[in-house]
Phi, psi and omega in degrees: 000128176265127179252134175231167178275167177299313183301318185292322183297311180297323183290327178291318177296319176299316178301321174297318179298311183298325185271344186249332185263159173291151181306322182213160178217147169274118184242147183241120177200163180269135175281110177276325174224153182205126173207157180245127183280163181300335176281359181091353176286149179255121180242138181210171175230120178275142180224151163234131188243159181284125183301327183273310188258355175061023173272158183282129174263327175210157180210145177204145173283148179224153177217147172224117181296161201293321182300317177294312176305316181301337177271309191266338174299305178292327178294317180294318178297315180298328185278319182262339186081005180237144168278160178295109183215167183295139179104342173280151171257126181238157173241108194236147165271120188237148170252114179300133177222146172234123179248138174307333183259313185266001177074205186278136176207161177246115180277122184271127181244349176196167184206146181248101179296332184296325181294312178294325173296317180294319183294319182299317180293326173302308182300318178300313183298324175299321177294307184303317184293317179307307182296324177298308191296324179290348179077017188244358187296335177259007186298306178291329176299329186268349175294133177286135175289124180306147172299327181254112175252087182249313185270107191247127175260127186247133173250109181197180173272131183299335185263359185284139177300324184298321180292321176296316178293323177302315182290322183292319178296321179285323183288330181254034182289148179293347190259356178076022177293138177257131179235133179273111186242130173227124182277134168257093192297145178210162178268124189253351171205154188102208178284145172063028176310298179304316188294321186285326177287319178300330179291321180294316175302319183294317181296317177303313182299326175293340174258009183278051178278162181285153175118182184292336181269000180285166179283124177282330179196164174246146177236121182250109189237152173196118180243155180065196177087166183287142181297324180297339176293343187288345177306329185294340184272353184272078188219126182307311184293324180283326174298322179294314184300324180285316177308323187259011172299142179281349172233157180306139180246130181247124181253126173223085191241127171092206183249177179312316193268357185278156181208134171227170184300332182293340177289339178276340185247340183286165174298312184222138180246121171233173191266331190218167173297327181286334172289329179287324179290320178299317178302307184298322179289318176296327176291317179292327181290322182295322178296326175298313176302309176306317173298321179290325180291317179296320182298313183301318188292313177305311186301310178301316183289327177292323177294315175305318187286318178298319182290322182292323179289330184287321179296324186287327178297316180294310178304319179292323178301315181295326183279349189301310185296327173291325186282327178299314181295318184294320174297319178299313182297314181295314183292332178293311176303315177300315183295321180298308183294326175291322177303310178305310187293328180292316184296311176307308182298322178301312178302317181299311187295323178300310186294324182287322178295325177296318181293320177296322179297315180298316182288332179293319183300312178298321180296318177298315187293314172301325181285322181292320182293321177292314179303319184296315182298317180299317181291327177295312175310309185294321176303305172315314184292315184296315181304313177297323179296314182298323180301320189284345181263005177297118179303326179295329175297324179289319180292326179294332178280358171108004177278152177237165176236121182250136182234150173281170181300330183270008171093359184278130187294134180272119183249338184211163180291339180285351170283349197251143171227155176298130183099353178294142179267126185238141168245127176250129185261138175245181177296326184240018175166201180212160182219152187244136182216161181248138181281122175250328186211141179241124181242110177284149176288144177280139178282000000 
């Protein structure tokens, strides 16, 4: 068994790699980590993930020395609008290296920006396709802009110059329009941009109640900053939140040439914060024009209506004496006819009432007579029934009534006990007895 040292083994591995591998390879991989050290060297970690499970299939350390990074970094950013950062998929030319102490690494010697640009376009298309499949990509676009855009919810950084310019432009607009602006602060560049903006949108959505005090629109603005920072806005969750906002969203992020996925889902897309302010001012100015036109139309219509009514009033004034005389004559004839009809109808009603009264009196007398006969018959029947129930009659027929000493009527042998004192009532008197024997009847 041959025993070698770790250094000898690592040296053997390095020698083997140098003799068996090509000097360099073009490799496609995702940057899981990316940072620039204080000495200017670029360090990263390349990974490859399984498309279905998202588990790691391969990992490797990468390095780009400062001289190479100073050349390739700016070139990549100018071409893609992105800095080399974690999350990007890149196509790089690497030289495999193995060091006895630092292990395996890939030294970056070249990079193809066009590949990353295509990957970025693919990612944006995937986001838009997902929103389209969900049926929400046009939800915010189709919301109508209110005629009055006064209450404005702004998502921006409080310290951003773009936000200050936006507010100044609205406050000093040449039409004297008033805007009620409330800032919902958010991180607009750096880490956690999507989460911060979504939190602000959630707060706004909770205040989107109906009425005069509700928010008329949301403005998301970010001015200046590096173009590469706009990659933070290429986010499915953030795009979904914008698309599903209950009020129109106006997006003004970046510079004239910048574009993010939010531009495709927002209600209105403008290029810059100042352009967003200009849009709101122009919208308000157009409403002023429309209101002025409506006011002129109403004023003209009112003037015409007043003139027409004045002419009609003069015409009616001239006709009033003739109309009054005609109405007086007509009313007099109607009153005379009504008086005649009233007298005739009154006499007729009195005659009919007298006839009905005679008939009613006869009917009442007949009904009373029959009622009295019926009541007399009923009273006789009741008297006969009461007579038949008289106990004295029962006693004269031979029946007796037997009572216990407490006066309770004996109804059954079960009421008796030997030695009980009984009183028996007959038709012509009563008798007292003592119970000596109780003989129940046989069933």
